[in-house]
C-alpha positions as CSV (number, residue, x, y, z in Angstrom):
1,M,-13.8,10.1,15.7
2,A,-15.3,8.7,12.5
3,D,-15.2,10.7,9.3
4,H,-18.6,12.0,8.0
5,E,-20.3,9.7,5.4
6,T,-17.4,7.2,5.1
7,I,-17.4,3.4,5.5
8,N,-16.9,3.0,9.2
9,Y,-17.5,-0.7,10.1
10,L,-17.8,-4.0,8.3
11,E,-19.7,-7.1,9.4
12,F,-19.2,-10.6,8.1
13,P,-21.1,-13.8,8.5
14,A,-19.4,-16.8,10.2
15,R,-20.4,-20.3,10.9
16,D,-17.6,-20.7,13.4
17,L,-16.5,-17.5,15.3
18,A,-13.4,-19.2,16.8
19,A,-12.2,-20.2,13.4
20,S,-12.6,-16.6,12.1
21,K,-10.7,-15.2,15.1
22,D,-7.9,-17.7,14.6
23,F,-7.6,-17.2,10.9
24,F,-7.7,-13.4,10.8
25,S,-5.4,-13.0,13.8
26,R,-2.8,-15.3,12.2
27,V,-3.0,-13.9,8.7
28,F,-3.7,-10.3,9.2
29,T,-2.9,-9.7,12.9
30,W,-6.4,-8.6,13.8
31,S,-7.4,-8.5,17.4
32,F,-10.9,-9.4,18.7
33,I,-13.3,-8.7,21.5
34,D,-16.2,-11.0,22.1
35,Y,-19.7,-9.7,22.7
36,G,-21.6,-12.7,23.7
37,P,-21.6,-16.2,22.0
38,E,-22.9,-14.9,18.6
39,Y,-20.7,-11.9,17.9
40,T,-17.1,-10.9,17.9
41,A,-15.6,-7.5,16.9
42,F,-12.3,-7.0,15.3
43,S,-9.9,-4.2,15.0
44,S,-7.0,-3.8,12.6
45,A,-4.7,-0.9,11.6
46,T,-7.3,0.5,9.1
47,M,-10.7,-0.9,9.7
48,E,-13.0,-2.2,12.5
49,G,-15.9,-4.6,12.2
50,G,-17.2,-7.9,13.4
51,F,-18.4,-11.4,12.7
52,F,-21.9,-12.5,13.5
53,L,-23.0,-16.1,13.8
54,S,-24.7,-17.2,10.6
55,T,-25.0,-20.2,8.2
56,E,-24.7,-17.8,5.2
57,V,-21.4,-16.9,3.5
58,M,-20.2,-14.0,1.4
59,S,-19.6,-14.9,-2.3
60,T,-19.4,-12.8,-5.4
61,A,-21.2,-15.6,-7.2
62,K,-24.2,-14.8,-4.9
63,G,-23.9,-11.1,-5.5
64,S,-22.1,-10.0,-2.3
65,A,-19.5,-7.2,-2.2
66,L,-15.9,-8.3,-2.4
67,V,-13.5,-7.1,0.4
68,V,-10.0,-6.8,-1.1
69,F,-6.8,-6.7,0.9
70,Y,-3.6,-5.1,-0.3
71,S,-0.3,-6.9,0.0
72,S,3.2,-5.8,-0.9
73,Q,4.2,-9.5,-0.9
74,L,1.4,-11.3,-2.6
75,E,2.9,-14.8,-2.6
76,Q,3.8,-14.6,1.1
77,T,0.3,-13.6,1.9
78,L,-1.1,-16.4,-0.1
79,E,1.1,-18.9,1.8
80,K,0.0,-17.5,5.1
81,I,-3.7,-17.9,4.1
82,L,-3.1,-21.5,3.1
83,A,-1.1,-22.3,6.3
84,S,-3.9,-20.8,8.4
85,G,-6.8,-22.8,6.9
86,G,-7.9,-20.7,4.0
87,T,-8.4,-22.0,0.5
88,I,-7.6,-20.3,-2.9
89,I,-10.8,-20.1,-5.0
90,K,-9.3,-18.0,-7.9
91,P,-5.6,-18.4,-8.5
92,T,-3.4,-15.4,-8.9
93,F,-4.2,-13.5,-12.1
94,S,-3.0,-10.2,-13.7
95,F,-5.3,-7.3,-14.3
96,P,-4.6,-3.7,-15.4
97,G,-2.7,-2.3,-12.4
98,G,-1.5,-5.4,-10.7
99,R,-2.2,-9.0,-9.7
100,R,-4.7,-10.6,-7.3
101,F,-6.2,-13.9,-6.1
102,H,-9.4,-14.7,-4.3
103,F,-9.6,-16.9,-1.2
104,A,-12.2,-18.3,1.2
105,D,-11.7,-18.1,4.9
106,P,-12.4,-21.2,7.0
107,N,-16.1,-20.3,7.1
108,G,-16.3,-20.1,3.3
109,N,-16.4,-16.3,2.9
110,E,-14.8,-14.9,-0.2
111,F,-12.1,-12.2,0.0
112,A,-9.3,-11.1,-2.4
113,V,-5.7,-9.9,-2.1
114,W,-4.1,-7.7,-4.6
115,S,-0.7,-6.2,-5.2
116,D,0.7,-3.6,-7.6
117,L,4.2,-5.0,-7.1
118,G,6.0,-7.7,-9.1
119,N,5.9,-10.3,-6.3
């Protein structure tokens, strides 16, 4: 059961649903269920959501919200992203409380990964 007035579901644009499914299943072990040719839903350990067919992309430069993942092994996660077809759009940098980098998935959507640990 969903908690009252909490974020419950996220939806992201995708030019290529198959590329999204492949990337996020390989990097973050998400599983997917297709709902027709223009939508696929994902589930993970902490959040559910979906990808809808669109020519648009999420980008903080365009004013979109930034979805930030946590990793206890930042460099290992970065390597998995690169090996799975993602690109680094902001290299790892330090900020008060940790380090993070921004990446684009194969569709061009911007996400970030952060860690409060030294590696």
